[in-house]
mmJSON file of the N, C-alpha and C atoms, coordinates in Angstrom:
{"data_MODEL":{"atom_site":{
"group_PDB":["ATOM","ATOM","ATOM","ATOM","ATOM","ATOM","ATOM","ATOM","ATOM","ATOM","ATOM","ATOM","ATOM","ATOM","ATOM","ATOM","ATOM","ATOM","ATOM","ATOM","ATOM","ATOM","ATOM","ATOM","ATOM","ATOM","ATOM","ATOM","ATOM","ATOM","ATOM","ATOM","ATOM","ATOM","ATOM","ATOM","ATOM","ATOM","ATOM","ATOM","ATOM","ATOM","ATOM","ATOM","ATOM","ATOM","ATOM","ATOM","ATOM","ATOM","ATOM","ATOM","ATOM","ATOM","ATOM","ATOM","ATOM","ATOM","ATOM","ATOM","ATOM","ATOM","ATOM","ATOM","ATOM","ATOM","ATOM","ATOM","ATOM","ATOM","ATOM","ATOM","ATOM","ATOM","ATOM","ATOM","ATOM","ATOM","ATOM","ATOM","ATOM","ATOM","ATOM","ATOM","ATOM","ATOM","ATOM","ATOM","ATOM","ATOM","ATOM","ATOM","ATOM","ATOM","ATOM","ATOM","ATOM","ATOM","ATOM","ATOM","ATOM","ATOM","ATOM","ATOM","ATOM","ATOM","ATOM","ATOM","ATOM","ATOM","ATOM","ATOM","ATOM","ATOM","ATOM","ATOM","ATOM","ATOM","ATOM","ATOM","ATOM","ATOM","ATOM","ATOM","ATOM","ATOM","ATOM","ATOM","ATOM","ATOM","ATOM","ATOM","ATOM","ATOM","ATOM","ATOM","ATOM","ATOM","ATOM","ATOM","ATOM","ATOM","ATOM","ATOM","ATOM","ATOM","ATOM","ATOM","ATOM","ATOM","ATOM","ATOM","ATOM","ATOM","ATOM","ATOM","ATOM","ATOM","ATOM","ATOM","ATOM","ATOM","ATOM","ATOM","ATOM","ATOM","ATOM","ATOM","ATOM","ATOM","ATOM","ATOM","ATOM","ATOM","ATOM","ATOM","ATOM","ATOM","ATOM","ATOM","ATOM","ATOM","ATOM","ATOM","ATOM","ATOM","ATOM","ATOM","ATOM","ATOM","ATOM","ATOM","ATOM","ATOM","ATOM","ATOM","ATOM","ATOM","ATOM","ATOM","ATOM","ATOM","ATOM","ATOM","ATOM","ATOM","ATOM","ATOM","ATOM","ATOM","ATOM","ATOM","ATOM"],
"id":[1,2,3,4,5,6,7,8,9,10,11,12,13,14,15,16,17,18,19,20,21,22,23,24,25,26,27,28,29,30,31,32,33,34,35,36,37,38,39,40,41,42,43,44,45,46,47,48,49,50,51,52,53,54,55,56,57,58,59,60,61,62,63,64,65,66,67,68,69,70,71,72,73,74,75,76,77,78,79,80,81,82,83,84,85,86,87,88,89,90,91,92,93,94,95,96,97,98,99,100,101,102,103,104,105,106,107,108,109,110,111,112,113,114,115,116,117,118,119,120,121,122,123,124,125,126,127,128,129,130,131,132,133,134,135,136,137,138,139,140,141,142,143,144,145,146,147,148,149,150,151,152,153,154,155,156,157,158,159,160,161,162,163,164,165,166,167,168,169,170,171,172,173,174,175,176,177,178,179,180,181,182,183,184,185,186,187,188,189,190,191,192,193,194,195,196,197,198,199,200,201,202,203,204,205,206,207,208,209,210,211,212,213],
"type_symbol":["N","C","C","N","C","C","N","C","C","N","C","C","N","C","C","N","C","C","N","C","C","N","C","C","N","C","C","N","C","C","N","C","C","N","C","C","N","C","C","N","C","C","N","C","C","N","C","C","N","C","C","N","C","C","N","C","C","N","C","C","N","C","C","N","C","C","N","C","C","N","C","C","N","C","C","N","C","C","N","C","C","N","C","C","N","C","C","N","C","C","N","C","C","N","C","C","N","C","C","N","C","C","N","C","C","N","C","C","N","C","C","N","C","C","N","C","C","N","C","C","N","C","C","N","C","C","N","C","C","N","C","C","N","C","C","N","C","C","N","C","C","N","C","C","N","C","C","N","C","C","N","C","C","N","C","C","N","C","C","N","C","C","N","C","C","N","C","C","N","C","C","N","C","C","N","C","C","N","C","C","N","C","C","N","C","C","N","C","C","N","C","C","N","C","C","N","C","C","N","C","C","N","C","C","N","C","C","N","C","C","N","C","C"],
"label_atom_id":["N","CA","C","N","CA","C","N","CA","C","N","CA","C","N","CA","C","N","CA","C","N","CA","C","N","CA","C","N","CA","C","N","CA","C","N","CA","C","N","CA","C","N","CA","C","N","CA","C","N","CA","C","N","CA","C","N","CA","C","N","CA","C","N","CA","C","N","CA","C","N","CA","C","N","CA","C","N","CA","C","N","CA","C","N","CA","C","N","CA","C","N","CA","C","N","CA","C","N","CA","C","N","CA","C","N","CA","C","N","CA","C","N","CA","C","N","CA","C","N","CA","C","N","CA","C","N","CA","C","N","CA","C","N","CA","C","N","CA","C","N","CA","C","N","CA","C","N","CA","C","N","CA","C","N","CA","C","N","CA","C","N","CA","C","N","CA","C","N","CA","C","N","CA","C","N","CA","C","N","CA","C","N","CA","C","N","CA","C","N","CA","C","N","CA","C","N","CA","C","N","CA","C","N","CA","C","N","CA","C","N","CA","C","N","CA","C","N","CA","C","N","CA","C","N","CA","C","N","CA","C","N","CA","C","N","CA","C","N","CA","C","N","CA","C","N","CA","C"],
"label_alt_id":[null,null,null,null,null,null,null,null,null,null,null,null,null,null,null,null,null,null,null,null,null,null,null,null,null,null,null,null,null,null,null,null,null,null,null,null,null,null,null,null,null,null,null,null,null,null,null,null,null,null,null,null,null,null,null,null,null,null,null,null,null,null,null,null,null,null,null,null,null,null,null,null,null,null,null,null,null,null,null,null,null,null,null,null,null,null,null,null,null,null,null,null,null,null,null,null,null,null,null,null,null,null,null,null,null,null,null,null,null,null,null,null,null,null,null,null,null,null,null,null,null,null,null,null,null,null,null,null,null,null,null,null,null,null,null,null,null,null,null,null,null,null,null,null,null,null,null,null,null,null,null,null,null,null,null,null,null,null,null,null,null,null,null,null,null,null,null,null,null,null,null,null,null,null,null,null,null,null,null,null,null,null,null,null,null,null,null,null,null,null,null,null,null,null,null,null,null,null,null,null,null,null,null,null,null,null,null,null,null,null,null,null,null],
"label_comp_id":["MET","MET","MET","LYS","LYS","LYS","ILE","ILE","ILE","LEU","LEU","LEU","CYS","CYS","CYS","ASP","ASP","ASP","VAL","VAL","VAL","PRO","PRO","PRO","ILE","ILE","ILE","SER","SER","SER","PHE","PHE","PHE","LYS","LYS","LYS","LEU","LEU","LEU","PHE","PHE","PHE","THR","THR","THR","PHE","PHE","PHE","LEU","LEU","LEU","ARG","ARG","ARG","SER","SER","SER","ARG","ARG","ARG","LYS","LYS","LYS","ILE","ILE","ILE","GLU","GLU","GLU","ALA","ALA","ALA","THR","THR","THR","HIS","HIS","HIS","VAL","VAL","VAL","ASN","ASN","ASN","THR","THR","THR","ILE","ILE","ILE","LEU","LEU","LEU","ASN","ASN","ASN","SER","SER","SER","PHE","PHE","PHE","TYR","TYR","TYR","SER","SER","SER","ALA","ALA","ALA","ASP","ASP","ASP","LYS","LYS","LYS","ALA","ALA","ALA","ILE","ILE","ILE","ALA","ALA","ALA","ALA","ALA","ALA","TYR","TYR","TYR","ALA","ALA","ALA","ASP","ASP","ASP","HIS","HIS","HIS","TYR","TYR","TYR","ASP","ASP","ASP","MET","MET","MET","ILE","ILE","ILE","VAL","VAL","VAL","ILE","ILE","ILE","THR","THR","THR","LYS","LYS","LYS","ASP","ASP","ASP","VAL","VAL","VAL","ASP","ASP","ASP","PHE","PHE","PHE","ARG","ARG","ARG","ASN","ASN","ASN","SER","SER","SER","TYR","TYR","TYR","PHE","PHE","PHE","ILE","ILE","ILE","LYS","LYS","LYS","LYS","LYS","LYS","THR","THR","THR","PRO","PRO","PRO","GLN","GLN","GLN","SER","SER","SER"],
"label_asym_id":["A","A","A","A","A","A","A","A","A","A","A","A","A","A","A","A","A","A","A","A","A","A","A","A","A","A","A","A","A","A","A","A","A","A","A","A","A","A","A","A","A","A","A","A","A","A","A","A","A","A","A","A","A","A","A","A","A","A","A","A","A","A","A","A","A","A","A","A","A","A","A","A","A","A","A","A","A","A","A","A","A","A","A","A","A","A","A","A","A","A","A","A","A","A","A","A","A","A","A","A","A","A","A","A","A","A","A","A","A","A","A","A","A","A","A","A","A","A","A","A","A","A","A","A","A","A","A","A","A","A","A","A","A","A","A","A","A","A","A","A","A","A","A","A","A","A","A","A","A","A","A","A","A","A","A","A","A","A","A","A","A","A","A","A","A","A","A","A","A","A","A","A","A","A","A","A","A","A","A","A","A","A","A","A","A","A","A","A","A","A","A","A","A","A","A","A","A","A","A","A","A","A","A","A","A","A","A","A","A","A","A","A","A"],
"label_entity_id":["1","1","1","1","1","1","1","1","1","1","1","1","1","1","1","1","1","1","1","1","1","1","1","1","1","1","1","1","1","1","1","1","1","1","1","1","1","1","1","1","1","1","1","1","1","1","1","1","1","1","1","1","1","1","1","1","1","1","1","1","1","1","1","1","1","1","1","1","1","1","1","1","1","1","1","1","1","1","1","1","1","1","1","1","1","1","1","1","1","1","1","1","1","1","1","1","1","1","1","1","1","1","1","1","1","1","1","1","1","1","1","1","1","1","1","1","1","1","1","1","1","1","1","1","1","1","1","1","1","1","1","1","1","1","1","1","1","1","1","1","1","1","1","1","1","1","1","1","1","1","1","1","1","1","1","1","1","1","1","1","1","1","1","1","1","1","1","1","1","1","1","1","1","1","1","1","1","1","1","1","1","1","1","1","1","1","1","1","1","1","1","1","1","1","1","1","1","1","1","1","1","1","1","1","1","1","1","1","1","1","1","1","1"],
"label_seq_id":[1,1,1,2,2,2,3,3,3,4,4,4,5,5,5,6,6,6,7,7,7,8,8,8,9,9,9,10,10,10,11,11,11,12,12,12,13,13,13,14,14,14,15,15,15,16,16,16,17,17,17,18,18,18,19,19,19,20,20,20,21,21,21,22,22,22,23,23,23,24,24,24,25,25,25,26,26,26,27,27,27,28,28,28,29,29,29,30,30,30,31,31,31,32,32,32,33,33,33,34,34,34,35,35,35,36,36,36,37,37,37,38,38,38,39,39,39,40,40,40,41,41,41,42,42,42,43,43,43,44,44,44,45,45,45,46,46,46,47,47,47,48,48,48,49,49,49,50,50,50,51,51,51,52,52,52,53,53,53,54,54,54,55,55,55,56,56,56,57,57,57,58,58,58,59,59,59,60,60,60,61,61,61,62,62,62,63,63,63,64,64,64,65,65,65,66,66,66,67,67,67,68,68,68,69,69,69,70,70,70,71,71,71],
"pdbx_PDB_ins_code":[null,null,null,null,null,null,null,null,null,null,null,null,null,null,null,null,null,null,null,null,null,null,null,null,null,null,null,null,null,null,null,null,null,null,null,null,null,null,null,null,null,null,null,null,null,null,null,null,null,null,null,null,null,null,null,null,null,null,null,null,null,null,null,null,null,null,null,null,null,null,null,null,null,null,null,null,null,null,null,null,null,null,null,null,null,null,null,null,null,null,null,null,null,null,null,null,null,null,null,null,null,null,null,null,null,null,null,null,null,null,null,null,null,null,null,null,null,null,null,null,null,null,null,null,null,null,null,null,null,null,null,null,null,null,null,null,null,null,null,null,null,null,null,null,null,null,null,null,null,null,null,null,null,null,null,null,null,null,null,null,null,null,null,null,null,null,null,null,null,null,null,null,null,null,null,null,null,null,null,null,null,null,null,null,null,null,null,null,null,null,null,null,null,null,null,null,null,null,null,null,null,null,null,null,null,null,null,null,null,null,null,null,null],
"Cartn_x":[107.32,106.286,104.971,103.966,102.658,101.673,100.829,99.776,98.379,97.501,96.156,95.303,94.596,93.743,92.278,91.911,90.593,89.528,88.31,87.101,87.088,87.247,87.1,88.268,89.261,90.448,90.148,90.34,89.89,90.785,90.129,90.861,91.979,91.781,92.8,94.105,94.118,95.294,95.896,94.987,95.39,96.049,95.489,96.087,97.495,97.553,98.822,99.904,99.581,100.502,100.993,100.018,100.451,101.262,101.022,101.932,103.32,103.483,104.854,105.383,104.895,105.372,105.481,104.386,104.146,103.08,103.305,102.291,101.145,100.029,98.817,97.678,96.749,95.592,94.402,93.287,92.11,91.154,90.626,89.705,88.427,88.102,86.974,87.233,88.434,88.903,89.117,88.868,89.137,88.1,88.224,87.28,85.81,85.003,83.628,83.503,84.47,84.416,84.066,83.235,82.936,82.192,81.747,80.983,81.948,83.169,84.244,84.226,84.259,84.278,85.704,85.812,87.101,88.069,87.499,88.247,88.752,87.995,88.538,89.595,89.448,90.467,91.811,91.635,92.838,93.514,92.762,93.428,94.006,93.468,93.993,95.331,95.336,96.635,97.726,97.254,98.33,98.853,98.069,98.379,99.378,99.121,99.884,100.977,101.077,102.088,101.993,100.759,100.46,100.176,100.532,100.216,98.912,97.935,96.6,96.497,96.052,95.805,94.296,93.822,92.429,92.12,90.772,90.392,89.59,89.489,88.586,89.277,88.756,89.488,89.471,88.456,88.395,89.715,90.462,91.598,92.744,92.861,93.643,93.457,92.227,91.81,92.17,91.915,92.118,93.611,94.446,95.921,96.365,95.908,96.394,95.885,94.604,94.129,94.467,94.419,94.664,95.969,96.674,97.776,97.442,96.368,95.929,95.171,95.501,96.479,97.884,98.849,100.157,100.904,100.499,101.121,100.103],
"Cartn_y":[99.595,99.505,99.493,100.376,100.51,100.097,99.194,98.596,98.989,99.399,99.686,98.605,97.76,96.708,97.204,97.145,97.66,96.722,97.227,96.433,94.951,94.666,93.268,92.239,92.83,92.121,91.481,90.181,89.544,89.909,89.729,90.043,88.935,87.848,86.727,87.219,87.897,88.411,89.592,90.383,91.522,90.98,89.995,89.421,88.861,88.119,87.556,88.684,89.689,90.864,91.283,91.548,92.02,91.156,89.776,88.705,88.74,89.315,89.34,90.697,91.383,92.681,93.78,93.466,94.711,95.495,96.818,97.77,97.791,97.197,97.022,97.609,98.216,98.836,98.269,97.959,97.558,98.693,98.961,100.036,100.009,98.761,98.471,99.12,99.365,99.864,101.388,102.063,103.532,104.165,105.51,106.284,105.887,105.604,105.248,103.677,103.0,101.574,101.062,100.134,99.663,100.609,101.717,102.684,103.741,103.669,104.617,104.685,105.786,106.033,105.762,105.289,105.023,106.211,107.484,108.721,108.937,108.708,108.892,107.856,106.725,105.748,105.979,106.393,106.917,107.999,109.009,110.164,109.761,108.924,108.381,107.653,106.815,106.154,107.021,108.056,109.089,109.867,110.259,111.097,110.257,108.976,108.242,107.411,107.697,106.954,105.535,104.948,103.522,102.902,101.563,100.889,100.172,100.399,99.863,98.429,97.496,96.233,96.044,95.728,95.657,94.788,94.491,93.674,94.627,95.819,96.789,97.412,97.17,97.686,99.191,99.88,101.297,102.038,101.294,101.909,101.934,100.871,100.766,101.851,102.031,103.072,104.516,104.624,106.017,106.273,105.192,105.413,105.761,105.125,105.426,106.826,107.147,108.44,109.731,109.576,110.615,110.495,109.353,109.047,109.084,108.626,108.389,107.104,106.29,106.42,106.204,106.871,106.904,105.509,104.783,103.332,102.253],
"Cartn_z":[94.175,93.221,94.051,93.611,94.215,93.263,93.616,92.823,93.195,92.193,92.597,91.706,92.521,91.844,91.654,90.45,90.054,90.698,90.561,91.182,90.678,89.382,88.964,89.414,89.873,90.326,91.746,91.858,93.046,94.312,95.478,96.622,96.898,96.213,96.309,95.654,94.663,93.932,94.84,95.233,96.197,97.322,98.07,99.273,98.915,97.765,97.399,97.208,96.494,96.284,97.587,98.598,99.851,100.655,100.439,101.134,100.612,99.371,98.802,99.167,100.029,100.495,99.391,98.472,97.398,97.984,97.864,98.325,97.36,97.812,96.926,97.643,96.947,97.414,96.447,97.026,96.234,96.132,95.037,94.74,95.784,96.096,97.057,98.399,98.799,100.133,100.097,98.953,98.85,98.032,97.878,97.136,97.443,96.321,96.635,96.373,96.782,96.697,95.231,95.174,93.701,92.896,93.476,92.738,92.062,92.392,91.881,90.352,89.774,88.323,87.903,86.688,86.063,86.079,85.838,85.797,87.271,88.312,89.633,90.009,89.59,89.863,89.139,87.953,87.125,87.818,88.303,88.954,90.314,90.965,92.288,91.911,90.939,90.496,90.125,89.344,88.956,90.063,90.992,92.1,93.063,93.203,94.15,93.314,92.07,91.193,91.328,91.06,91.158,89.88,89.656,88.543,88.699,87.78,87.803,87.219,87.923,87.39,87.175,86.092,85.721,84.512,84.392,83.327,82.432,82.729,82.028,80.917,79.692,78.477,78.412,79.14,79.141,79.655,80.578,81.082,79.929,79.196,78.087,77.15,76.75,75.763,76.352,77.631,78.269,78.206,78.514,78.465,77.027,76.019,74.677,74.238,74.691,74.211,75.183,76.475,77.28,78.195,78.067,78.786,80.405,80.687,82.112,82.217,83.211,84.165,83.514,84.158,83.655,83.583,84.471,84.504,84.344],
"occupancy":[1.0,1.0,1.0,1.0,1.0,1.0,1.0,1.0,1.0,1.0,1.0,1.0,1.0,1.0,1.0,1.0,1.0,1.0,1.0,1.0,1.0,1.0,1.0,1.0,1.0,1.0,1.0,1.0,1.0,1.0,1.0,1.0,1.0,1.0,1.0,1.0,1.0,1.0,1.0,1.0,1.0,1.0,1.0,1.0,1.0,1.0,1.0,1.0,1.0,1.0,1.0,1.0,1.0,1.0,1.0,1.0,1.0,1.0,1.0,1.0,1.0,1.0,1.0,1.0,1.0,1.0,1.0,1.0,1.0,1.0,1.0,1.0,1.0,1.0,1.0,1.0,1.0,1.0,1.0,1.0,1.0,1.0,1.0,1.0,1.0,1.0,1.0,1.0,1.0,1.0,1.0,1.0,1.0,1.0,1.0,1.0,1.0,1.0,1.0,1.0,1.0,1.0,1.0,1.0,1.0,1.0,1.0,1.0,1.0,1.0,1.0,1.0,1.0,1.0,1.0,1.0,1.0,1.0,1.0,1.0,1.0,1.0,1.0,1.0,1.0,1.0,1.0,1.0,1.0,1.0,1.0,1.0,1.0,1.0,1.0,1.0,1.0,1.0,1.0,1.0,1.0,1.0,1.0,1.0,1.0,1.0,1.0,1.0,1.0,1.0,1.0,1.0,1.0,1.0,1.0,1.0,1.0,1.0,1.0,1.0,1.0,1.0,1.0,1.0,1.0,1.0,1.0,1.0,1.0,1.0,1.0,1.0,1.0,1.0,1.0,1.0,1.0,1.0,1.0,1.0,1.0,1.0,1.0,1.0,1.0,1.0,1.0,1.0,1.0,1.0,1.0,1.0,1.0,1.0,1.0,1.0,1.0,1.0,1.0,1.0,1.0,1.0,1.0,1.0,1.0,1.0,1.0,1.0,1.0,1.0,1.0,1.0,1.0],
"B_iso_or_equiv":[0.0,0.0,0.0,0.0,0.0,0.0,0.0,0.0,0.0,0.0,0.0,0.0,0.0,0.0,0.0,0.0,0.0,0.0,0.0,0.0,0.0,0.0,0.0,0.0,0.0,0.0,0.0,0.0,0.0,0.0,0.0,0.0,0.0,0.0,0.0,0.0,0.0,0.0,0.0,0.0,0.0,0.0,0.0,0.0,0.0,0.0,0.0,0.0,0.0,0.0,0.0,0.0,0.0,0.0,0.0,0.0,0.0,0.0,0.0,0.0,0.0,0.0,0.0,0.0,0.0,0.0,0.0,0.0,0.0,0.0,0.0,0.0,0.0,0.0,0.0,0.0,0.0,0.0,0.0,0.0,0.0,0.0,0.0,0.0,0.0,0.0,0.0,0.0,0.0,0.0,0.0,0.0,0.0,0.0,0.0,0.0,0.0,0.0,0.0,0.0,0.0,0.0,0.0,0.0,0.0,0.0,0.0,0.0,0.0,0.0,0.0,0.0,0.0,0.0,0.0,0.0,0.0,0.0,0.0,0.0,0.0,0.0,0.0,0.0,0.0,0.0,0.0,0.0,0.0,0.0,0.0,0.0,0.0,0.0,0.0,0.0,0.0,0.0,0.0,0.0,0.0,0.0,0.0,0.0,0.0,0.0,0.0,0.0,0.0,0.0,0.0,0.0,0.0,0.0,0.0,0.0,0.0,0.0,0.0,0.0,0.0,0.0,0.0,0.0,0.0,0.0,0.0,0.0,0.0,0.0,0.0,0.0,0.0,0.0,0.0,0.0,0.0,0.0,0.0,0.0,0.0,0.0,0.0,0.0,0.0,0.0,0.0,0.0,0.0,0.0,0.0,0.0,0.0,0.0,0.0,0.0,0.0,0.0,0.0,0.0,0.0,0.0,0.0,0.0,0.0,0.0,0.0,0.0,0.0,0.0,0.0,0.0,0.0],
"pdbx_formal_charge":[null,null,null,null,null,null,null,null,null,null,null,null,null,null,null,null,null,null,null,null,null,null,null,null,null,null,null,null,null,null,null,null,null,null,null,null,null,null,null,null,null,null,null,null,null,null,null,null,null,null,null,null,null,null,null,null,null,null,null,null,null,null,null,null,null,null,null,null,null,null,null,null,null,null,null,null,null,null,null,null,null,null,null,null,null,null,null,null,null,null,null,null,null,null,null,null,null,null,null,null,null,null,null,null,null,null,null,null,null,null,null,null,null,null,null,null,null,null,null,null,null,null,null,null,null,null,null,null,null,null,null,null,null,null,null,null,null,null,null,null,null,null,null,null,null,null,null,null,null,null,null,null,null,null,null,null,null,null,null,null,null,null,null,null,null,null,null,null,null,null,null,null,null,null,null,null,null,null,null,null,null,null,null,null,null,null,null,null,null,null,null,null,null,null,null,null,null,null,null,null,null,null,null,null,null,null,null,null,null,null,null,null,null],
"auth_seq_id":[1,1,1,2,2,2,3,3,3,4,4,4,5,5,5,6,6,6,7,7,7,8,8,8,9,9,9,10,10,10,11,11,11,12,12,12,13,13,13,14,14,14,15,15,15,16,16,16,17,17,17,18,18,18,19,19,19,20,20,20,21,21,21,22,22,22,23,23,23,24,24,24,25,25,25,26,26,26,27,27,27,28,28,28,29,29,29,30,30,30,31,31,31,32,32,32,33,33,33,34,34,34,35,35,35,36,36,36,37,37,37,38,38,38,39,39,39,40,40,40,41,41,41,42,42,42,43,43,43,44,44,44,45,45,45,46,46,46,47,47,47,48,48,48,49,49,49,50,50,50,51,51,51,52,52,52,53,53,53,54,54,54,55,55,55,56,56,56,57,57,57,58,58,58,59,59,59,60,60,60,61,61,61,62,62,62,63,63,63,64,64,64,65,65,65,66,66,66,67,67,67,68,68,68,69,69,69,70,70,70,71,71,71],
"auth_comp_id":["MET","MET","MET","LYS","LYS","LYS","ILE","ILE","ILE","LEU","LEU","LEU","CYS","CYS","CYS","ASP","ASP","ASP","VAL","VAL","VAL","PRO","PRO","PRO","ILE","ILE","ILE","SER","SER","SER","PHE","PHE","PHE","LYS","LYS","LYS","LEU","LEU","LEU","PHE","PHE","PHE","THR","THR","THR","PHE","PHE","PHE","LEU","LEU","LEU","ARG","ARG","ARG","SER","SER","SER","ARG","ARG","ARG","LYS","LYS","LYS","ILE","ILE","ILE","GLU","GLU","GLU","ALA","ALA","ALA","THR","THR","THR","HIS","HIS","HIS","VAL","VAL","VAL","ASN","ASN","ASN","THR","THR","THR","ILE","ILE","ILE","LEU","LEU","LEU","ASN","ASN","ASN","SER","SER","SER","PHE","PHE","PHE","TYR","TYR","TYR","SER","SER","SER","ALA","ALA","ALA","ASP","ASP","ASP","LYS","LYS","LYS","ALA","ALA","ALA","ILE","ILE","ILE","ALA","ALA","ALA","ALA","ALA","ALA","TYR","TYR","TYR","ALA","ALA","ALA","ASP","ASP","ASP","HIS","HIS","HIS","TYR","TYR","TYR","ASP","ASP","ASP","MET","MET","MET","ILE","ILE","ILE","VAL","VAL","VAL","ILE","ILE","ILE","THR","THR","THR","LYS","LYS","LYS","ASP","ASP","ASP","VAL","VAL","VAL","ASP","ASP","ASP","PHE","PHE","PHE","ARG","ARG","ARG","ASN","ASN","ASN","SER","SER","SER","TYR","TYR","TYR","PHE","PHE","PHE","ILE","ILE","ILE","LYS","LYS","LYS","LYS","LYS","LYS","THR","THR","THR","PRO","PRO","PRO","GLN","GLN","GLN","SER","SER","SER"],
"auth_asym_id":["A","A","A","A","A","A","A","A","A","A","A","A","A","A","A","A","A","A","A","A","A","A","A","A","A","A","A","A","A","A","A","A","A","A","A","A","A","A","A","A","A","A","A","A","A","A","A","A","A","A","A","A","A","A","A","A","A","A","A","A","A","A","A","A","A","A","A","A","A","A","A","A","A","A","A","A","A","A","A","A","A","A","A","A","A","A","A","A","A","A","A","A","A","A","A","A","A","A","A","A","A","A","A","A","A","A","A","A","A","A","A","A","A","A","A","A","A","A","A","A","A","A","A","A","A","A","A","A","A","A","A","A","A","A","A","A","A","A","A","A","A","A","A","A","A","A","A","A","A","A","A","A","A","A","A","A","A","A","A","A","A","A","A","A","A","A","A","A","A","A","A","A","A","A","A","A","A","A","A","A","A","A","A","A","A","A","A","A","A","A","A","A","A","A","A","A","A","A","A","A","A","A","A","A","A","A","A","A","A","A","A","A","A"],
"auth_atom_id":["N","CA","C","N","CA","C","N","CA","C","N","CA","C","N","CA","C","N","CA","C","N","CA","C","N","CA","C","N","CA","C","N","CA","C","N","CA","C","N","CA","C","N","CA","C","N","CA","C","N","CA","C","N","CA","C","N","CA","C","N","CA","C","N","CA","C","N","CA","C","N","CA","C","N","CA","C","N","CA","C","N","CA","C","N","CA","C","N","CA","C","N","CA","C","N","CA","C","N","CA","C","N","CA","C","N","CA","C","N","CA","C","N","CA","C","N","CA","C","N","CA","C","N","CA","C","N","CA","C","N","CA","C","N","CA","C","N","CA","C","N","CA","C","N","CA","C","N","CA","C","N","CA","C","N","CA","C","N","CA","C","N","CA","C","N","CA","C","N","CA","C","N","CA","C","N","CA","C","N","CA","C","N","CA","C","N","CA","C","N","CA","C","N","CA","C","N","CA","C","N","CA","C","N","CA","C","N","CA","C","N","CA","C","N","CA","C","N","CA","C","N","CA","C","N","CA","C","N","CA","C","N","CA","C","N","CA","C","N","CA","C","N","CA","C","N","CA","C"],
"pdbx_PDB_model_num":[1,1,1,1,1,1,1,1,1,1,1,1,1,1,1,1,1,1,1,1,1,1,1,1,1,1,1,1,1,1,1,1,1,1,1,1,1,1,1,1,1,1,1,1,1,1,1,1,1,1,1,1,1,1,1,1,1,1,1,1,1,1,1,1,1,1,1,1,1,1,1,1,1,1,1,1,1,1,1,1,1,1,1,1,1,1,1,1,1,1,1,1,1,1,1,1,1,1,1,1,1,1,1,1,1,1,1,1,1,1,1,1,1,1,1,1,1,1,1,1,1,1,1,1,1,1,1,1,1,1,1,1,1,1,1,1,1,1,1,1,1,1,1,1,1,1,1,1,1,1,1,1,1,1,1,1,1,1,1,1,1,1,1,1,1,1,1,1,1,1,1,1,1,1,1,1,1,1,1,1,1,1,1,1,1,1,1,1,1,1,1,1,1,1,1,1,1,1,1,1,1,1,1,1,1,1,1,1,1,1,1,1,1]
}}}
């Protein structure tokens, strides 16, 4: 399982996931950091087959309308 933590997700959760040997990446460490657009984050997650953890309702809406991000 590969996890992509969105910007509003704390590094504390990110660190916890990594300590449990879960392959996790935080958006602040890739793309354009916290400037990354939701569309770019979704494309990245789809490309690398990652599950997005977020507090952003836009991702839920995008999934229901466009089926992206896929997980």
